[in-house]
N, C-alpha and C positions, 0 to 999 in steps of 0.2 A: 684430766688425761684419761684416755680410754684403756680398757684392760685387754681388748683384742680387736684386731682388724675385722670389720664387719662387712662382709660381702653377702651375708644371708638375708639382709633386710632391703635388698634392692633387686631390681630386674636387670638383666643384661641383654641388650639387643645385639645380635650377631650381624655380620656383614651380609648374610643371605636374607636378612629381613626378619628372622624369627626372634621373638622375645621370650626369654626364659624366666620362669618364676623361681621362687626360692629353692624348692627341691631339685628342679632341673639345673639351677646354677651350681648346686653342690655336686651333682653327678657329673656335669660338664667340666667343672673345675678339676675334679679328680682325674678325668681322662686327659685333660690338657697338661696337667703336671706330669702324668706318666709319659706323654709324648715328649715333653720338655726334657725330662730326665734321660729318656732313650736317645734323643738327638744329641744332647750335650755329651753324654758318655760315649756315644758312638763316634761323634766327630773327634773327640779327644783321643780315643783309643785307635781309631782307624785312619784318620786323616792328618791330624796336627801333631800330637805328642807321641802317640803310639809308635809310628814308624821311626822317629828319632831314637826312641828307647830300644826298639827291636834291633836296629842296625848300629846302635851305640855311637850316634853322631852328636857331637857337642854343638849346641847352637850358640849360646852366650852364657858365660859363667861369671856371677858376681862374687864367687869364692876364689877361683883360680885365675880369674881375669882372662881366661881363654875365650876365643871366639871361633865359630865355625863359618861355613859358607853362608852367603847372603840368603839363599833360599831356606836354609835351616833356621836362621834367625827369624825370617818372616813367618815360618810355620810355628815356631815357638811363641812369638809375640801374638800372632793372630789367634792361636789356640787359647790364650788367656782371655780373649774378649768374647769367646763363644757364648757363655751364659747370658750376658747382657744383650748381645746382638740377637740371640734366639728369642729372648723375652720380648724385645721390640718387634721382631718379625711375627711371632705368633700372636701377640696382642693385636697388631695391625691387621693380620689376616682374619682373626676371629671377631674382633670387636671394633675394627675400623678406627676412624679418627677419634671417636669418643673415648675408646679404650686407651689410645695413645695419649690423648690429652690428660686423662686421669693419671696414667703412669708418670707423665712428665710433671704434673702438679705435685704428686707425692715425692718426686725426686728433688724438686726445688722447695719443698716444705721445710724451710730452715728456721722459722720462728717457733721454737719448741719450748722455750723457757730454760732458765738456768738449771732447774732440777734434772731435766732430761740430759743436758750436756754434762752436768756434774756427775750423773750416774755413769755415763760412758767413760769419762775421764777417770773417775774413781776406780772403775773396774780395771782399766789399763794400769793405773798406778799400783793397785794391789797386785796384779799379775806380775808386773815388771819387778816390783820391790821384792816379791816372794822369790822370783827366779834369781835375783841378785843375792838374796839371803841364802838361798840354796848353794850358790857359788861359794859364798864365804863358809857355809857349813861343811862344804867338801874340801876346805883348806886352801881356797884360792882367793884372789883379790879381783876387784873390778875398777876400771878407769871411768869414773863418772863424767869426765870431760868429753867422752864420746857422744853424749847427748847434745852437746854444743857443736862439736866438730862435724857431725853428720847432719846438721840442720839444713844445709843446702839441698839435701835429697828429699826433704819433707814434702814440698809442693809437687814434684814429679810423681811421688808415690801415690797420689790420689788416683792416677790412671791405672796403674798395674795392681789389680786386686779390687780396690773400692769401686770405681766406676765400671771396670771391665767385668765385674762379677755380680755386684749387688742388685742390679736391676733384674737379674735372673733369679738368684737364690732367694732373696728376701722379697724383692718387688713383685716377682711373678709366682714362684713356687710356694713360699711360706704363706702368703695371703690367700692363695687358692686352697691349699690343703686345710687351712683353718675353717673353711666352710664345711668341711667334712669331719675333721677331727679337732680336738682341742689344741691350743697353741703348743703345748709341750710335746704331744705326740707328733704334730706337724714338724716341729723343730727337729725331732729325732730323725724323721724321714729325710728332711732337707740336709741335715748334717751327715747322714750316711751317704747320700748321693754326692754331696760336696767332698767328702773324704775320698770316695772311690774315683772321682774326677781327677784327683791329684796323683793317683797311683802311677801313671807313666813317669812322673817326675822323679820318683824314687829309683827308677831304672835307667834314667837318662844321665849320661855323664855331664858334669858341669853344674847341675842344679845343686842348690844348698841341701836339699833332702838327700841327694846321692852322695855328695862330697863330705857332708858332716856326719854321715852314718845315722841319720834319724830313723828310728824303727817305725815302720808303717803302722803297726798295731797301736802304738802309743799315740801317734799322730792322728789316726782315725778316731780313736776314742776322744782325744782332745778336741777334734773338730765338732763332734757331736755335742760336747759340753759347750763349746763356743757358740754353736748354733742355738742352744737354749738362751745364752746371753743375748745374742742378736735378736731373737724373737721377743724376749722380754723388753729390751730397749725399744724395739720398733713398735710394739704394742703400746707401751707406755707413752710413746710419742704419737699416738693416734694413727699408726700405719705409715708414718713417714719413711720413705725409702732413703731420704737423706740421712736419717739417723743411722741406718745400716752402713751407708757409705762413710759417714763420719767415724763411726766406731771401728770399721775396718781400716780406715786411714790411720788413725792414731795407734791402733793395735799393731799395724804393719810397721810403722816407724819405730815404736818402742821395741817391738820384737827384733827388728833389724839391728838396732843399737845393742841390745842385750846379747844377741847371737854373736856379734862381732867382738864382744868384750869378755865373754865367758871362756873358761878352759873346758873343752869338751871331754866327756868321758862316757862310757856306756851307761853308767848310773844316771848322770845328768840328762842324757838324751831320753831315757825312759821317764824321768820325773819332770821334764821340761813343761809339760802342759798341766801338771797336777794343780797348780794354783787356780787356773781358769776352770778346771773340772770341779774343784771344790766349791768355787763361787757359783757354778751352775747348779750344783746339788742344793746348796743353800737357797738359791733363788727359786728352784723348782719346788722345793718343799713349801716355801712361803707363798709362792704364786699359785700353787696347785688348787688351793681353796677358792681362788678368784677366777679360775677358768672353768669353762663348762663346754660340753658338746653342743653344737647348734641344734635347735629344735627341729 
């Protein structure tokens, strides 16, 4: 298994015919990630989610079961696919068919070995078990049958979040930032952008973030921690985008089940992401000695 995605040892041929060497690849990648972040946040804030939050329009709520007009639902759903769609568009524009082929190959890179999948499942089991333990520690109970009763939602969940985001955050941004900075620093940058991208959801009626009273600060720090876990898993899997998709998928399902079974309180809302943050700190300490800045 590799310790980091390596774009520094290859040249990249752009659609205008120019071939970039190692140093040029690193500089070019940093600019492209900056553009990706700007477009992703701009479209979220100004086109898709921002207007719904500004005018307090409900699109679709999985908490209250309320639904809004069809155009609002369309904006809400399309907004969730912006990161992956932008990654595909920018890759195609700059690197052409060769770049798109490489992105596709990394997305279907599923033969990763049991250790890679075991690490992803283990992290989710640890996070979910810790959140449930916190629930009991606060004097409440949890219905474990929810993990079975909500299984019908497992397959559809691969679209909303895993596939709609991960080609962008990990497939595009993380791998490119790693040509400039080490994977931990890159993960922090991706996590910060990922967290900010969600900000309109905290102001939009009907979303779980809005209805459950999740504090944005806690969520933001939690996503930076999760971004470290994503980066570690993806790098250990040789840069596989599928690993990021898979981890996001099982994390989303487990998080959904736990979220519907816990008794919410301000304290729980603040501590909700603590298990994943602690796991990220441990992995960052252990992984730090194995990562290095590109030469």
